C-alpha positions as YAML, in Angstrom:
chain: A
units: angstrom
residues:
- id: 1
  name: ASN
  ca: [107.39, 102.14, 93.80]
- id: 2
  name: VAL
  ca: [110.14, 103.76, 95.84]
- id: 3
  name: ASP
  ca: [111.66, 102.22, 98.95]
- id: 4
  name: LYS
  ca: [114.94, 104.17, 99.25]
- id: 5
  name: VAL
  ca: [115.65, 107.90, 99.30]
- id: 6
  name: ASP
  ca: [118.34, 107.56, 96.64]
- id: 7
  name: GLN
  ca: [115.65, 106.38, 94.20]
- id: 8
  name: LEU
  ca: [113.85, 109.73, 94.47]
- id: 9
  name: LYS
  ca: [116.73, 111.99, 93.43]
- id: 10
  name: PRO
  ca: [116.96, 110.69, 89.81]
- id: 11
  name: LEU
  ca: [113.18, 110.92, 89.50]
- id: 12
  name: LEU
  ca: [112.57, 114.28, 91.14]
- id: 13
  name: GLY
  ca: [115.88, 116.14, 91.34]
- id: 14
  name: ASP
  ca: [116.17, 118.95, 93.88]
- id: 15
  name: TYR
  ca: [112.92, 120.63, 92.90]
- id: 16
  name: ILE
  ca: [110.21, 118.63, 94.59]
- id: 17
  name: CYS
  ca: [110.21, 120.53, 97.88]
- id: 18
  name: HIS
  ca: [111.73, 123.79, 96.72]
- id: 19
  name: LYS
  ca: [110.26, 124.80, 93.36]
- id: 20
  name: PRO
  ca: [107.92, 122.09, 92.06]
- id: 21
  name: ASP
  ca: [106.76, 124.31, 89.18]
- id: 22
  name: ASP
  ca: [110.31, 124.22, 87.77]
- id: 23
  name: LEU
  ca: [110.05, 120.45, 87.42]
- id: 24
  name: VAL
  ca: [106.52, 120.21, 86.01]
- id: 25
  name: GLY
  ca: [103.91, 122.72, 84.93]
- id: 26
  name: GLY
  ca: [101.92, 124.65, 87.51]
- id: 27
  name: GLY
  ca: [99.04, 122.60, 88.86]
- id: 28
  name: SER
  ca: [100.66, 119.31, 87.82]
- id: 29
  name: LYS
  ca: [101.22, 116.53, 90.31]
- id: 30
  name: ILE
  ca: [103.94, 113.91, 90.59]
- id: 31
  name: VAL
  ca: [102.81, 110.58, 92.02]
- id: 32
  name: VAL
  ca: [105.34, 108.51, 93.94]
- id: 33
  name: THR
  ca: [104.21, 105.29, 95.56]
- id: 34
  name: THR
  ca: [105.87, 103.80, 98.60]
- id: 35
  name: ARG
  ca: [104.92, 101.77, 101.62]
- id: 36
  name: ASP
  ca: [107.52, 103.58, 103.73]
- id: 37
  name: LYS
  ca: [106.47, 107.12, 104.66]
- id: 38
  name: ALA
  ca: [109.93, 107.71, 106.16]
- id: 39
  name: VAL
  ca: [111.41, 107.69, 102.64]
- id: 40
  name: LEU
  ca: [109.29, 110.71, 101.73]
- id: 41
  name: LEU
  ca: [109.96, 112.52, 104.98]
- id: 42
  name: ARG
  ca: [113.72, 112.02, 104.60]
- id: 43
  name: TYR
  ca: [113.42, 113.68, 101.18]
- id: 44
  name: LYS
  ca: [111.94, 116.69, 102.97]
- id: 45
  name: MET
  ca: [108.37, 116.12, 101.83]
- id: 46
  name: LYS
  ca: [105.84, 117.68, 104.17]
- id: 47
  name: GLU
  ca: [103.14, 115.63, 105.85]
- id: 48
  name: HIS
  ca: [100.42, 117.63, 104.04]
- id: 49
  name: GLN
  ca: [101.98, 116.62, 100.67]
- id: 50
  name: ILE
  ca: [101.44, 112.92, 101.36]
- id: 51
  name: TYR
  ca: [98.19, 111.28, 100.25]
- id: 52
  name: TYR
  ca: [96.99, 108.11, 101.95]
- id: 53
  name: PRO
  ca: [94.62, 106.22, 99.64]
- id: 54
  name: GLU
  ca: [92.03, 103.97, 101.18]
- id: 55
  name: GLU
  ca: [91.86, 100.31, 100.32]
- id: 56
  name: LEU
  ca: [88.87, 99.12, 98.32]
- id: 57
  name: LYS
  ca: [86.32, 97.22, 100.36]
- id: 58
  name: ASP
  ca: [84.18, 94.30, 99.22]
- id: 59
  name: PRO
  ca: [82.38, 94.13, 96.85]
- id: 60
  name: TRP
  ca: [84.41, 96.80, 95.00]
- id: 61
  name: SER
  ca: [87.74, 95.00, 95.30]
- id: 62
  name: LEU
  ca: [86.16, 91.80, 93.99]
- id: 63
  name: LYS
  ca: [84.50, 93.65, 91.10]
- id: 64
  name: LEU
  ca: [87.79, 95.26, 90.07]
- id: 65
  name: PHE
  ca: [89.60, 91.92, 90.25]
- id: 66
  name: TYR
  ca: [86.84, 90.15, 88.28]
- id: 67
  name: LYS
  ca: [86.95, 92.88, 85.63]
- id: 68
  name: HIS
  ca: [90.60, 92.19, 84.87]
- id: 69
  name: ALA
  ca: [90.82, 88.47, 85.63]
- id: 70
  name: PHE
  ca: [87.54, 87.33, 84.09]
- id: 71
  name: MET
  ca: [86.60, 90.09, 81.60]
- id: 72
  name: HIS
  ca: [83.81, 91.59, 83.77]
- id: 73
  name: GLU
  ca: [82.17, 88.22, 84.42]
- id: 74
  name: PRO
  ca: [82.05, 86.57, 87.83]
- id: 75
  name: PRO
  ca: [84.34, 83.53, 87.93]
- id: 76
  name: SER
  ca: [83.02, 80.04, 87.42]
- id: 77
  name: PHE
  ca: [81.94, 78.16, 90.52]
- id: 78
  name: GLU
  ca: [85.21, 76.22, 90.45]
- id: 79
  name: LEU
  ca: [87.26, 79.44, 90.58]
- id: 80
  name: LEU
  ca: [85.05, 81.51, 92.89]
- id: 81
  name: HIS
  ca: [86.78, 80.48, 96.13]
- id: 82
  name: LEU
  ca: [90.24, 81.01, 94.62]
- id: 83
  name: ALA
  ca: [89.28, 84.44, 93.22]
- id: 84
  name: LYS
  ca: [87.95, 85.58, 96.60]
- id: 85
  name: GLU
  ca: [91.07, 84.28, 98.33]
- id: 86
  name: VAL
  ca: [93.38, 86.12, 95.93]
- id: 87
  name: ALA
  ca: [91.40, 89.37, 96.24]
- id: 88
  name: GLY
  ca: [91.47, 89.00, 100.04]
- id: 89
  name: ILE
  ca: [95.24, 88.47, 100.18]
- id: 90
  name: VAL
  ca: [95.82, 91.58, 98.08]
- id: 91
  name: GLY
  ca: [93.96, 93.59, 100.70]
- id: 92
  name: GLY
  ca: [91.98, 95.96, 98.49]
- id: 93
  name: LEU
  ca: [94.95, 97.63, 96.80]
- id: 94
  name: PRO
  ca: [93.64, 98.67, 93.35]
- id: 95
  name: LEU
  ca: [96.94, 98.56, 91.46]
- id: 96
  name: VAL
  ca: [97.71, 95.09, 92.77]
- id: 97
  name: LEU
  ca: [94.19, 93.84, 91.99]
- id: 98
  name: VAL
  ca: [94.53, 95.06, 88.40]
- id: 99
  name: THR
  ca: [98.06, 93.68, 88.00]
- id: 100
  name: ILE
  ca: [97.29, 90.24, 89.38]
- id: 101
  name: GLY
  ca: [94.03, 90.10, 87.47]
- id: 102
  name: SER
  ca: [95.68, 90.92, 84.15]
...
């Protein structure tokens, strides 16, 4: 996760917007995650190069959380409310659901 422009330079060098095939093979993609689009725009990324993933909606976010937190099984009755609360706080972000569930 990147939140400052100076974090991108060591990762991507000068190639990302000029000659991406020099950095990685043709057709390859580099994934950089950030919550601040301005970081990418300051690094001269173009709007069309930015992908905006959608959050998972219920029941998919709950299923993904259950898979990692409870080994595919729904939680016990005692933990059901807590599991739903945690999944709701995360807001449907898959990486966070997996990380917290693990």
